[in-house]
C-alpha positions in Angstrom: 28.3 30.3 -44.3 30.4 27.6 -42.6 27.2 26.0 -41.2 25.6 25.9 -44.6 28.7 24.3 -46.1 28.9 21.6 -43.5 25.2 20.9 -43.0 24.7 18.2 -45.7 27.3 15.8 -44.3 26.0 15.5 -40.7 22.4 15.3 -42.0 23.3 12.5 -44.4 25.3 10.7 -41.7 22.3 11.1 -39.3 19.9 9.7 -41.9 22.2 6.7 -42.6 22.5 6.1 -38.9 18.7 6.2 -38.5 18.2 3.7 -41.4 20.8 1.3 -39.9 19.2 1.6 -36.5 15.7 1.0 -37.9 16.9 -2.0 -39.9 18.7 -3.4 -36.9 15.5 -3.2 -34.9 13.4 -4.8 -37.7 16.0 -7.5 -38.2 16.1 -8.4 -34.5 12.3 -8.6 -34.5 12.3 -11.0 -37.4 15.1 -13.1 -35.7 13.1 -13.4 -32.5 9.9 -14.4 -34.2 11.5 -17.2 -36.2 13.6 -18.2 -33.2 10.4 -18.6 -31.2 9.3 -21.4 -33.5 12.5 -23.4 -33.9 13.9 -23.2 -30.3 10.8 -24.8 -28.7 10.8 -27.9 -30.9 13.9 -29.3 -29.3 12.4 -28.8 -25.8 9.4 -31.1 -26.2 10.9 -34.3 -24.6 12.2 -32.2 -21.7 8.9 -30.5 -21.2 7.1 -33.9 -21.3 9.3 -35.1 -18.4 9.2 -31.8 -16.5 5.4 -31.6 -16.5 4.7 -35.4 -16.5 2.5 -35.0 -19.6 2.2 -37.1 -22.8 3.6 -35.8 -26.1 0.1 -35.2 -27.5 -0.3 -32.5 -24.8 3.2 -31.1 -24.9 3.2 -30.5 -28.6 0.7 -27.8 -28.0 3.6 -25.7 -26.8 4.6 -25.5 -30.5 1.1 -25.6 -32.0 -0.2 -22.7 -29.9 2.5 -20.4 -31.1 2.1 -21.4 -34.8 -1.7 -21.1 -34.6 -1.6 -17.6 -33.1 0.7 -16.5 -35.9 -1.3 -18.1 -38.7 -4.7 -17.0 -37.5 -3.9 -13.4 -36.6 -1.1 -12.2 -38.9 -3.4 -10.6 -41.5 -5.5 -9.0 -38.8 -2.6 -7.4 -37.0 -1.2 -6.2 -40.3 -4.6 -4.5 -41.1 -4.7 -3.1 -37.5 -1.3 -1.5 -38.1 -2.6 0.2 -41.3 -5.4 1.7 -39.3 -3.9 2.5 -35.9 -0.3 3.1 -36.8 2.5 0.6 -37.5 5.0 2.0 -35.1 2.9 1.9 -32.0 1.5 -1.5 -32.9 5.0 -2.9 -33.5 6.2 -1.5 -30.2 3.1 -3.2 -28.6 3.9 -6.5 -30.4 7.5 -6.5 -29.2 6.4 -5.7 -25.7 3.9 -8.5 -25.7 6.4 -11.0 -27.1 8.9 -10.0 -24.4 6.4 -10.2 -21.5 5.0 -13.5 -22.8 8.6 -14.9 -23.1 9.1 -14.0 -19.4 5.7 -15.7 -18.6 6.8 -18.8 -20.5 10.1 -18.9 -18.5 8.3 -18.9 -15.2 5.3 -21.0 -16.1 4.2 -23.2 -13.2 2.0 -25.5 -15.2 1.8 -26.8 -18.8 -1.5 -25.1 -19.3 0.0 -21.7 -18.3 3.0 -22.3 -20.6 0.7 -23.1 -23.6 -1.4 -19.9 -22.9 1.8 -17.8 -22.7 3.1 -19.3 -25.9 -0.2 -18.3 -27.6 0.4 -14.7 -26.4 4.0 -14.9 -27.6 2.7 -16.0 -31.0 0.4 -13.0 -31.2 3.4 -10.8 -30.5 5.4 -12.6 -33.1 2.6 -12.2 -35.7 2.7 -8.5 -35.1 6.5 -8.4 -35.5 6.5 -10.5 -38.7 3.6 -8.6 -40.4 4.9 -5.1 -39.7 8.6 -5.6 -40.3 8.1 -6.0 -44.1 5.6 -3.2 -44.2 8.2 -0.9 -42.5 10.8 -1.8 -45.1 8.5 -0.5 -47.8 7.9 2.6 -45.7 11.6 3.4 -45.0 13.7 2.4 -48.0 13.6 3.6 -51.6 12.7 1.1 -54.3 16.4 0.8 -55.3 17.3 -0.6 -51.9 14.1 -2.6 -51.0 15.5 -5.9 -52.3 18.7 -5.7 -50.1 16.5 -4.9 -47.0 14.2 -7.8 -47.8 17.2 -10.1 -48.3 18.5 -9.1 -44.8 15.2 -9.9 -43.2 15.2 -13.3 -45.0 18.7 -13.9 -43.6 17.6 -13.1 -40.1 14.7 -15.5 -40.4 17.1 -18.2 -41.6 19.5 -17.5 -38.7 16.6 -17.9 -36.3 15.5 -21.1 -37.8 19.1 -22.5 -37.9 20.0 -21.3 -34.5 17.0 -22.6 -32.6 17.7 -26.3 -32.3 21.4 -25.9 -31.4 20.9 -22.9 -29.1 17.9 -24.6 -27.4 19.9 -27.8 -26.9 22.8 -26.0 -25.3 20.5 -23.9 -23.0 18.5 -26.9 -21.9 21.6 -28.9 -21.2 23.3 -26.1 -19.3 20.6 -24.2 -17.5 17.3 -25.9 -18.0 14.3 -25.5 -20.4 13.2 -22.2 -18.9 16.2 -20.4 -20.3 15.1 -21.0 -23.9 12.2 -18.6 -23.3 14.0 -16.2 -20.8 16.8 -15.5 -23.3 14.2 -13.6 -25.4 13.7 -11.1 -22.6 16.9 -9.1 -23.0 16.8 -9.5 -26.8 13.2 -8.3 -26.8 14.1 -5.3 -24.8 16.9 -4.4 -27.2 14.5 -4.7 -30.2 12.1 -2.5 -28.3 14.7 0.1 -27.7 15.9 0.1 -31.3 12.4 0.3 -32.7 11.4 3.1 -30.2 14.6 5.1 -31.0 14.8 4.8 -34.8 11.4 4.0 -36.3 9.6 7.1 -37.6 6.5 8.3 -35.8 3.1 7.3 -37.2 1.4 9.9 -39.4 -1.5 11.5 -37.6 -4.8 11.9 -39.5 -6.3 15.4 -39.6 -9.7 14.2 -38.3 -10.4 11.2 -36.0 -13.4 10.3 -38.0 -11.2 9.7 -41.0 -9.8 6.5 -39.4 -11.5 3.4 -40.9 -13.1 1.0 -38.5 -11.5 -2.3 -37.7 -13.4 -5.3 -39.1 -14.0 -7.4 -35.9 -16.5 -9.8 -37.6 -14.1 -10.5 -40.5 -11.2 -10.9 -38.1 -13.0 -13.6 -36.0 -14.3 -15.5 -39.1 -10.8 -15.5 -40.7 -9.2 -16.6 -37.5 -11.7 -19.5 -37.2 -11.1 -20.5 -40.9 -7.4 -20.5 -40.6 -7.4 -22.2 -37.2 -9.6 -25.0 -38.5 -7.5 -25.5 -41.6 -4.2 -25.4 -39.7 -5.5 -27.9 -37.1 -6.8 -30.2 -39.9 -3.3 -30.2 -41.5 -1.4 -30.5 -38.2 -3.5 -33.1 -36.3 -4.0 -35.3 -39.3 -0.4 -35.5 -40.4 -1.6 -36.3 -43.9 -4.5 -38.7 -43.0 -8.1 -37.8 -43.5 -10.0 -39.0 -40.4 -13.4 -37.8 -39.1 -11.9 -35.0 -37.0 -9.9 -33.7 -40.0 -12.8 -33.9 -42.3 -15.0 -32.0 -39.8 -12.3 -29.3 -39.4 -11.9 -28.9 -43.2 -15.7 -28.6 -43.5 -15.7 -26.0 -40.8 -13.0 -24.1 -42.7 -14.9 -24.2 -46.0 -18.2 -23.0 -44.4 -16.3 -20.3 -42.5 -14.6 -19.2 -45.7 -17.9 -18.8 -47.4 -19.3 -16.7 -44.5 -16.1 -14.6 -44.5 -16.5 -13.8 -48.2 -20.2 -12.7 -47.5 -19.2 -10.6 -44.5 -16.3 -8.9 -46.3 -18.5 -8.0 -49.3 -20.9 -6.1 -47.0 -18.3 -4.6 -44.6 -17.8 -0.8 -44.7 -14.1 -1.3 -43.9 -13.3 -4.9 -44.7 -10.3 -6.8 -43.3 -9.3 -7.8 -46.9 -10.4 -5.9 -49.9 -10.9 -8.6 -52.5 -10.3 -6.1 -55.2 -6.7 -6.2 -54.1 -6.5 -9.8 -55.1 -7.3 -8.9 -58.7 -3.8 -7.3 -58.8 -1.8 -9.9 -60.7 1.4 -9.1 -58.9 -0.2 -9.7 -55.5 -2.2 -12.8 -56.5 0.8 -14.3 -58.3 3.1 -13.6 -55.3 0.7 -15.3 -52.9 0.2 -18.4 -55.0 3.8 -18.9 -55.8 4.9 -18.2 -52.2 2.5 -21.0 -50.9 3.8 -23.5 -53.5 7.4 -22.8 -52.8 7.0 -22.9 -49.0 5.3 -26.3 -49.3 8.3 -27.6 -51.2 10.8 -26.2 -48.7 8.9 -27.8 -45.9 9.3 -31.1 -47.7 13.1 -31.0 -47.1 12.5 -30.8 -43.4 9.9 -33.6 -43.4 11.6 -36.0 -45.8 15.2 -35.2 -45.2 15.7 -36.6 -41.7 14.1 -40.0 -42.6 16.1 -40.3 -45.8 19.4 -39.5 -44.1 18.9 -41.8 -41.1 17.0 -44.7 -42.6 18.3 -44.8 -46.2 21.9 -43.5 -45.7 22.3 -44.9 -42.2 23.6 -41.7 -40.6 23.5 -41.3 -36.8 21.5 -38.5 -35.1 24.4 -36.1 -34.8 25.4 -36.4 -38.4 21.7 -36.0 -39.5 21.5 -32.8 -37.5 24.7 -31.5 -39.1 23.5 -32.3 -42.6 20.1 -30.8 -41.9 21.7 -27.6 -40.7 23.4 -27.0 -44.1 20.3 -25.6 -45.7 19.7 -22.9 -43.0 23.4 -22.1 -43.1 23.4 -21.6 -46.9 20.3 -19.5 -46.4 22.1 -17.3 -43.9 24.9 -16.6 -46.3 22.8 -16.2 -49.4 20.1 -13.9 -48.2 21.8 -10.6 -48.4 23.5 -11.3 -51.7 20.1 -12.4 -53.0 18.6 -9.1 -52.0 21.3 -7.1 -53.7 20.8 -9.2 -56.8 17.1 -8.3 -56.8 18.0 -4.6 -56.7 20.4 -5.1 -59.6 18.3 -7.3 -61.9 14.8 -6.2 -60.9 12.3 -8.2 -58.8 10.5 -9.9 -61.7 13.6 -11.3 -63.3 15.0 -12.4 -60.0 11.8 -14.3 -59.2 12.2 -16.3 -62.4 15.9 -17.0 -61.8 15.1 -18.1 -58.2 12.4 -20.5 -59.3 14.6 -22.0 -62.1 17.2 -22.6 -59.3 14.6 -24.3 -57.2 13.5 -26.5 -60.1 17.1 -27.5 -60.6 17.6 -28.2 -56.9 14.4 -30.3 -56.6 15.3 -32.3 -59.7 18.8 -32.8 -58.2 17.2 -34.2 -55.0 15.4 -36.8 -57.1 18.5 -38.0 -58.9 21.8 -37.2 -57.1 21.4 -38.8 -53.6 20.7 -42.2 -55.1 24.0 -42.1 -57.0 26.3 -40.0 -54.8 24.8 -40.5 -51.4 25.3 -37.7 -48.8 27.4 -35.7 -51.2 24.6 -35.7 -53.8 22.1 -34.7 -51.1 24.2 -31.8 -49.9 24.9 -30.6 -53.5 21.2 -30.6 -54.2 20.4 -28.6 -51.1 23.2 -26.2 -52.0 21.3 -25.5 -55.3 17.8 -25.4 -53.9 18.3 -23.1 -50.9 19.9 -20.1 -52.7 17.1 -20.3 -55.3 14.6 -20.1 -52.5 16.3 -17.1 -50.9 16.4 -15.3 -54.2 12.8 -16.1 -54.8 11.7 -14.9 -51.3 13.6 -11.6 -51.5 12.4 -10.9 -55.1 8.8 -12.0 -54.5 8.4 -9.9 -51.3 10.0 -6.9 -53.0 7.7 -7.3 -56.1 4.6 -7.4 -54.0 5.5 -4.8 -51.4 7.3 -2.1 -53.4 4.2 -0.5 -55.1 1.6 -1.1 -52.4 0.0 2.0 -51.0 1.0 3.0 -47.5 -2.6 2.4 -46.2 -2.5 -1.3 -47.3 1.1 -2.3 -46.5 0.4 -4.0 -43.2 -2.4 -6.2 -44.5 -0.5 -7.1 -47.7 2.6 -8.0 -45.6 0.3 -10.1 -43.4 -1.1 -11.9 -46.5 2.4 -12.7 -47.7 3.4 -14.2 -44.4 0.1 -16.1 -44.3 0.7 -17.6 -47.7 4.1 -18.8 -46.6 2.8 -20.2 -43.3 -0.1 -22.0 -45.0 2.4 -23.4 -47.5 4.6 -24.7 -44.7 1.6 -26.3 -42.8 0.2 -27.8 -46.0 3.6 -29.1 -47.1 4.3 -30.7 -43.8 1.0 -32.6 -44.0 0.4 -33.4 -47.7 4.0 -33.9 -48.8 4.5 -36.1 -45.7 1.6 -38.2 -46.8 3.0 -38.4 -50.3 6.3 -39.6 -48.9 4.6 -42.2 -46.8 2.5 -43.5 -49.7 5.5 -43.6 -52.1 7.5 -45.5 -49.5 4.8 -48.2 -49.6 4.2 -48.3 -45.8 2.0 -46.5 -43.3 5.0 -46.1 -41.0 8.1 -44.6 -42.7 10.2 -45.3 -39.6 9.9 -49.1 -40.2 10.3 -49.0 -44.0 13.4 -50.6 -45.6 16.2 -48.2 -46.9 15.3 -48.8 -50.6 11.6 -47.9 -50.0 12.6 -44.7 -48.2 14.9 -43.7 -51.0 12.1 -44.4 -53.6 9.7 -42.4 -51.5 12.1 -39.4 -51.4 12.7 -39.5 -55.2 8.9 -39.6 -55.8 8.2 -36.8 -53.3 10.7 -34.4 -54.9 9.5 -35.4 -58.4 6.1 -33.9 -57.2 8.1 -30.9 -55.8 9.6 -30.4 -59.3 6.1 -30.2 -60.7 4.9 -27.8 -58.0 7.9 -25.4 -58.6 7.4 -25.7 -62.4 3.7 -24.6 -61.9 5.0 -21.6 -59.8 7.5 -20.8 -62.5 4.8 -21.0 -65.2 2.5 -18.7 -63.2 5.4 -16.2 -62.7 6.4 -16.3 -66.3 2.9 -15.7 -67.5 2.6 -12.8 -65.1 5.8 -11.3 -66.6 4.9 -12.0 -70.2 1.3 -10.6 -70.3 2.3 -6.9 -69.8 5.1 -7.3 -72.4 2.6 -8.8 -74.9 0.1 -6.0 -74.2 2.8 -3.4 -74.8 3.8 -5.0 -78.0 0.2 -5.2 -79.2 -0.4 -1.6 -78.2 2.7 -0.4 -80.1 1.6 -2.4 -83.2 -1.9 -0.9 -83.1 -0.5 2.6 -83.1 1.5 2.1 -86.3 -0.1 3.4 -89.4 
């Protein structure tokens, strides 16, 4: 009798503890994968000196990591759906941790680049499966808050990378920026092993769908060619870039043909007919391209137009990630309160206002206008991200959550890559010079205003797409009700 009376409390407490432990493991995985990108950027000058290599070679330390994530994130998401998300996430964290150790002890630049590619594969697994696990573990009423927390951890990793990397390099050398991931990776592995639920076992082995190797290889080729065309070209269209884009286009055509005939395709194109998924992917790419514009254009404007020194530029540029850090969790809770669809619209409206402010306020109010505009743009982005991820993931079947999570992350990465290249080219063109670094202050200011005028148009397009997606079901319901009236 006594046991029955007291049973619900410990069970409830144990369930809460399990949820918190699982969310801690997923959050740390997201933090490490985003930290892996930002912490390496600051090390490139040091690595060039340490290995006696030119910048063109050393930059592959960053490119290899990003390429591995971009090309493989959909495939590892699908593999998680097939083989089990828990075991694959544990393998991804293990690979990330071991590869971090390999980066830290790398004897040559080539070894370091190879280790970074392996680290990127581990990061792709962590990024793809963390969002899938949120949909697995949490009820719909709490999904937004969990997505908001993951967004916060991603922002913390992005914001922490440059400052942490600089401190570690100055204090203990460049190897420590990779070695620090080892104890953190082990902690993430321990939390995931302890708290994530076991994978469901299929009754018969032959019920497990096969993994689409041909589709995986073709998609990896397409994404690698496109990402390289955007990265190497930096907005210009030379012969190499044109060849890479042609290769990507041909590969995309072959990929569509292979997927149409595959028994168990990597991507079921019927999924893309779902308006929630297709809208979420398109708007995510557009929004990410705009956010990358702030990272590409911002430093030039602050240094060349406003005349700030490097330290102050770094401080102002850190305001965006800091605002993201503090707005992510409240944004997620707002999604749960208002509903994902409404929150997407509000987030995009905030981004339109922030982008418009970037075209107008800095020219009048200087650094104060720039900071105010970023303070409007960034929370809008965080709200959009939490709402969009929730809207897409919340109703996805368990057997497709990994690949859909991978597609969401891919759309974001492609938006970032494209934004860095094309919006950088728009900025250079609007500044009236081939080299922005030598442009006069007035030209840089004009280039920034024009670039974010384009950003306003891009976000307005995303807002229109999201609004149409929300209004169509309402119109259909209204017409259905009208037709039933006598």
